[in-house]
C-alpha positions in Angstrom: 18.8 9.7 18.0 15.1 11.1 18.5 13.3 10.6 15.4 9.8 12.0 14.6 8.4 9.9 11.9 5.0 11.8 9.9 2.7 10.1 7.7 -0.7 10.6 6.8 -2.1 7.5 7.7 -0.8 5.1 10.9 -1.9 1.9 12.2 -4.8 1.0 12.8 -5.9 3.1 10.0 -3.2 2.2 7.6 -4.8 1.4 4.0 -1.8 0.9 1.9 2.4 0.1 1.8 3.1 3.6 2.5 2.1 3.0 5.9 3.4 0.4 6.3 6.4 0.9 5.8 6.1 3.9 7.8 5.1 1.3 11.1 8.4 -0.9 9.9 10.7 2.1 10.3 8.9 2.7 13.9 9.4 -0.2 15.3 13.0 -0.7 13.8 14.2 2.1 14.9 12.7 1.5 18.5 14.1 -1.9 18.3 17.8 -0.2 17.4 17.1 1.8 20.9 16.6 4.8 19.2 13.7 7.1 20.7 10.4 7.5 18.4 7.8 9.4 17.7 5.0 9.6 15.3 2.6 12.2 13.9 -0.2 11.6 12.0 -4.2 11.7 11.4 -7.0 10.9 13.1 -10.7 10.4 12.9 -11.2 12.3 16.1 -11.3 16.2 16.2 -8.6 18.1 18.2 -4.8 17.1 18.8 -4.3 13.5 21.0 -1.5 11.1 21.6 -1.0 7.7 22.8 1.6 5.2 23.8 2.1 2.2 21.4 4.4 -0.3 21.9 6.8 2.4 23.9 6.4 4.9 21.3 4.6 7.8 21.2 1.5 8.9 18.7 -0.1 11.7 18.1 -2.9 11.9 15.8 -5.1 15.0 14.7 -7.8 15.4 12.4 -7.1 18.1 10.0 -9.7 21.1 9.4 -10.9 19.7 6.2 -13.8 18.5 4.4 -13.4 14.6 5.5 -10.6 12.8 6.9 -8.6 11.3 4.5 -8.6 7.6 4.8 -12.5 8.3 3.8 -11.4 9.8 0.5 -13.0 7.1 -1.4 -16.8 7.5 -0.3 -16.7 11.1 -1.9 -17.5 11.9 -5.5 -14.9 13.7 -7.5 -15.8 17.2 -7.4 -15.7 17.3 -3.4 -12.5 15.2 -4.0 -11.5 18.6 -6.2 -12.4 21.1 -3.3 -10.9 18.7 -0.7 -7.2 18.7 -2.5 -7.5 22.1 -2.4 -8.0 22.7 0.9 -5.3 19.9 2.1 -2.6 22.0 -0.2 -3.2 25.2 2.1 -3.8 24.0 5.5 -2.6 26.5 7.9 -4.0 24.2 10.8 -1.8 21.3 9.5 1.5 23.7 9.0 0.5 24.7 12.5 0.3 21.2 14.3 3.1 20.0 12.7 5.3 23.1 13.7 3.8 23.1 17.2 5.2 19.1 17.2 8.6 19.7 16.1 9.1 22.5 18.7 7.8 20.1 21.6 9.9 17.1 21.1 12.7 18.7 19.5 13.7 15.3 17.0 17.4 14.7 15.7 15.5 13.5 12.3 12.3 14.1 11.2 11.5 11.1 8.7 8.1 12.0 6.5 6.1 9.6 4.6 2.8 10.7 2.3 1.3 13.8 3.3 -1.3 14.5 1.2 -4.4 14.2 3.6 -2.2 15.2 6.4 -1.1 18.6 4.7 0.7 19.5 1.8 1.5 22.8 3.4 3.1 21.2 6.3 6.2 20.2 4.1 6.9 24.5 4.6 7.4 23.5 8.3 10.1 20.9 7.2 11.4 22.7 4.9 12.9 25.0 7.5 14.4 21.6 9.0 16.3 20.5 6.0 19.8 19.5 8.3 17.2 16.9 9.3 14.3 16.4 7.6 14.5 12.9 5.4 11.6 12.5 2.6 10.3 9.2 1.7 8.6 9.0 -1.7 6.2 6.2 -2.3 4.1 7.0 -5.4 3.4 10.0 -7.6 1.1 12.0 -5.9 3.3 15.5 -5.9 2.9 15.2 -9.5 -0.5 13.5 -10.0 -2.8 14.3 -7.2 -4.6 11.4 -6.8 -1.2 9.4 -7.0 -3.1 7.5 -9.7 -1.8 6.8 -13.5 -3.3 4.3 -15.5 -1.3 2.3 -18.1 -2.0 3.8 -21.3 -3.0 7.1 -20.1 -0.2 8.6 -19.1 0.3 11.8 -21.1 -3.2 13.0 -20.7 -3.0 12.5 -16.5 0.2 14.3 -16.6 -0.7 17.1 -18.8 -4.1 18.1 -17.3 -4.0 21.5 -15.8 -5.2 20.4 -12.3 -2.1 17.8 -12.5 0.4 20.5 -13.4 -1.0 22.9 -10.8 -0.1 20.5 -8.3 3.4 19.3 -9.2 4.3 23.4 -9.8 2.9 23.8 -6.3 4.6 20.2 -4.8 8.1 21.2 -6.6 8.1 24.8 -5.0 7.2 23.9 -1.2 9.1 20.6 -1.2 12.0 22.3 -2.1 14.9 20.0 -1.2 14.8 17.8 1.9 18.4 16.8 3.5 18.0 12.9 1.6 15.3 11.7 -0.4 14.7 7.7 -0.2 13.4 6.3 -2.9 12.1 2.2 -2.6 12.9 1.9 -6.5 14.8 3.7 -9.0 11.7 4.2 -11.4 10.3 6.2 -9.0 13.6 8.4 -8.5 13.8 9.0 -11.9 10.2 9.8 -12.7 10.6 12.8 -9.7 14.4 13.4 -11.1 12.7 13.9 -14.8 10.4 16.5 -13.2 13.3 18.5 -11.6 12.5 17.5 -8.6 14.8 17.8 -5.2 17.7 18.8 -7.1 19.5 19.6 -4.1 18.7 16.8 -2.0 21.0 13.6 -1.6 18.8 10.5 -2.9 19.1 7.5 -2.1 17.2 4.2 -3.1 16.6 2.0 -0.7 14.4 -1.2 -1.5 10.9 -1.0 1.5 11.7 -3.2 4.4 10.2 -6.3 5.1 9.2 -8.5 8.3 10.6 -11.9 6.9 8.1 -14.5 8.2 10.2 -17.1 10.2 6.9 -19.6 10.7 5.4 -19.9 6.8 5.5 -24.0 6.4 4.6 -24.0 3.0 1.5 -27.0 2.1 0.6 -28.8 -0.7 -2.4 -29.7 -3.1 -3.3 -30.7 -6.6 -5.5 -27.4 -7.2 -3.1 -23.9 -8.4 -3.9 -21.8 -5.3 -3.7 -18.1 -6.2 -3.9 -15.2 -3.8 -4.7 -11.2 -4.1 -3.8 -9.2 -1.3 -4.4 -5.4 -0.9 -6.5 -2.8 -1.3 -10.3 -3.6 -3.4 -10.3 -0.7 -5.4 -10.7 -0.8 -8.8 -7.6 1.1 -9.9 -5.3 -2.1 -8.2 -6.8 -4.2 -10.7 -8.3 -6.8 -8.5 -11.8 -6.3 -10.3 -10.5 -6.4 -13.5 -8.3 -9.8 -12.1 -11.8 -11.6 -10.3 -13.3 -10.6 -14.1 -10.3 -12.1 -16.3 -9.2 -15.0 -14.3 -12.5 -17.0 -14.7 -11.3 -17.7 -18.1 -8.7 -19.9 -16.6 -9.0 -23.5 -17.7 -8.1 -25.9 -15.2 -8.4 -26.8 -11.6 -7.3 -23.2 -9.3 -8.8 -21.3 -6.9 -8.5 -17.7 -6.1 -8.3 -15.8 -2.9 -9.1 -12.4 -2.0 -8.3 -10.6 0.7 -8.6 -6.9 1.5 -11.3 -4.3 1.8 -11.8 -1.6 0.0 -14.7 0.6 -2.0 -15.2 -1.6 -4.7 -15.8 -4.7 -2.7 -19.6 -4.7 -3.8 -18.7 -4.6 -7.6 -16.1 -7.1 -7.5 -18.5 -9.5 -5.2 -21.0 -9.0 -8.0 -17.6 -9.9 -10.6 -17.6 -12.9 -8.8 -21.1 -13.7 -8.6 -21.2 -17.9 -7.5 -17.9 -18.7 -9.2 -17.0 -21.2 -5.7 -13.6 -20.7 -7.2 -13.3 -17.5 -6.0 -13.0 -16.7 -2.3 -13.0 -13.3 -1.1 -12.1 -13.3 2.9 -12.0 -9.3 3.6 -9.3 -7.6 5.4 -7.2 -10.3 7.7 -4.6 -9.9 10.3 -0.6 -10.7 10.4 -0.9 -14.0 11.4 -4.0 -14.6 9.7 -2.2 -13.2 6.1 0.7 -15.4 7.1 -1.3 -18.8 7.6 -3.2 -17.8 3.9 0.7 -17.5 2.7 1.5 -21.3 3.7 -1.0 -22.2 1.2 -0.3 -20.1 -1.7 1.3 -20.7 -4.5 1.3 -17.4 -6.4 0.6 -14.2 -5.4 -0.9 -11.6 -8.2 -0.8 -8.0 -8.3 -2.8 -7.1 -11.4 -2.4 -3.5 -11.0 -3.9 -0.8 -13.7 -2.1 1.7 -12.4 1.6 2.6 -12.3 2.7 1.3 -8.5 6.2 2.5 -6.6 7.4 -0.9 -4.9 4.6 -2.7 -3.6 5.1 -4.1 0.2 3.0 -6.6 -0.8 5.4 -8.1 -3.3 8.1 -8.1 -0.3 5.6 -10.2 2.0 4.9 -12.5 -0.5 8.5 -13.3 -1.6 9.6 -13.6 2.5 6.9 -15.8 2.8 8.3 -18.0 0.0 5.8 -17.2 -2.3 6.7 -16.0 -5.8 4.7 -13.2 -7.5 3.1 -12.8 -10.9 2.5 -8.8 -11.5 1.9 -6.8 -13.9 4.7 -4.7 -15.5 4.5 -1.3 -14.4 6.1 1.0 -12.6 8.7 -0.4 -9.9 7.0 -4.1 -9.7 9.3 -5.5 -12.6 12.7 -4.5 -10.4 11.8 -6.7 -7.9 10.6 -9.8 -10.0 13.6 -12.4 -11.4 11.6 -13.7 -14.0 11.5 -17.6 -13.5 13.1 -17.2 -10.6 10.8 -15.6 -7.8 8.1 -15.0 -10.0 6.7 -13.5 -13.5 5.8 -10.4 -15.3 3.0 -9.3 -17.8 2.0 -6.9 -19.6 -0.8 -4.7 -17.8 -4.5 -4.9 -18.7 -3.6 -7.7 -21.6 -6.1 -10.7 -21.2 -4.2 -12.9 -23.1 -0.5 -12.1 -21.8 -1.6 -12.6 -18.0 -3.7 -16.3 -19.0 -0.6 -17.7 -21.2 1.5 -17.2 -17.9 -1.0 -18.7 -15.8 -1.3 -21.6 -18.3 2.1 -22.4 -18.8 2.9 -22.7 -14.8 4.7 -26.0 -13.7 2.9 -26.4 -10.7 5.4 -28.7 -9.5 8.2 -26.0 -10.5 6.5 -23.2 -8.9 6.4 -25.2 -5.6 10.0 -25.2 -6.3 10.7 -21.7 -5.9 10.4 -20.9 -2.0 14.1 -20.9 -1.1 14.6 -18.8 -4.0 12.0 -16.0 -3.2 12.8 -15.7 0.4 16.7 -15.4 -0.7 15.4 -12.8 -3.0 14.1 -10.4 0.2 16.7 -11.9 2.6 18.8 -8.7 2.5 15.7 -6.3 2.9 14.7 -7.7 6.5 14.0 -5.0 8.9 17.5 -4.8 10.7 19.6 -4.9 7.8 16.8 -1.9 6.2 17.4 0.2 9.7 21.4 -0.2 8.9 21.1 1.1 5.8 18.9 4.2 6.9 21.1 4.9 9.8 23.7 4.9 7.4 22.7 6.8 4.4 20.9 9.5 7.1 24.1 10.3 9.0 
């Protein structure tokens, strides 16, 4: 079969887990013998194509105020204008329609369309018999895709988000199949009457299981944050509060983002906190080999963070904020632990009570908890659900 995968961002411009899933889908389908074409955005004007790993990739810059990848660099008021243009971007609709007509795919798998142009969903809704949509977050309801713990009602009841939700419910209509990585996210949209005529399937995200991560030992408790360096992700909160942890420990921070300078200021000259910036996949596997616990401190509702799968696949247990779909991935005292979001005392209590020898004995339980979520098995399940 020929697949067209549509994602607002794609390697090397990926920012988060949604783009990583799109990348793994493309790779997995190609390795399974299918033809794969990707449509995404890029920073250069016009429509361009390239080949990468025998996958054709189309990139275009939607006619909007700025490129979606750089949205964090602009003030709130300008982002509101950008969101309005993104919702009715006829240029993006034309590009998507053009690629569909030219490539004639058997199946179309869309991921996040925010930034590529929400109106693109109109072109896809005309392809219902071959359109599969993967939901990654709540941005079809909450335009920013971010809803803070404790601010749920205020966020969902804002006039802007009410309009956004009404509009998205109409233009997305009902794809043939909706794929949700977590039950929490499926229930979120189901309760809001989205995708009423779609077949829905809960399919946890794929993970490339690290084969050569040889764990090392240390007298220190070695902690890791890996992800976007953005304030809502909780990394600044983490750096601020972990300073109160007693004992011998170190925290490694991997990633990049708009909150980097603020985080560095919070860390100050505390030599227990090491900020490494962005790293490639091989470097990350090396870091996992020297990590005891990965921390997911999110202050916003998360769906099914890719870093959880990657950490567990490397044999590293996860301490995650109990919010959104994160708790579905963690079995207490088997492959990790959870804590109340933004709760200083609960967070530190979980760390204080860790038995470092027991933690280092959880390697196989962590790996086995995601063994069935390897890329090959994911592709098998995906093909079964969309045939």
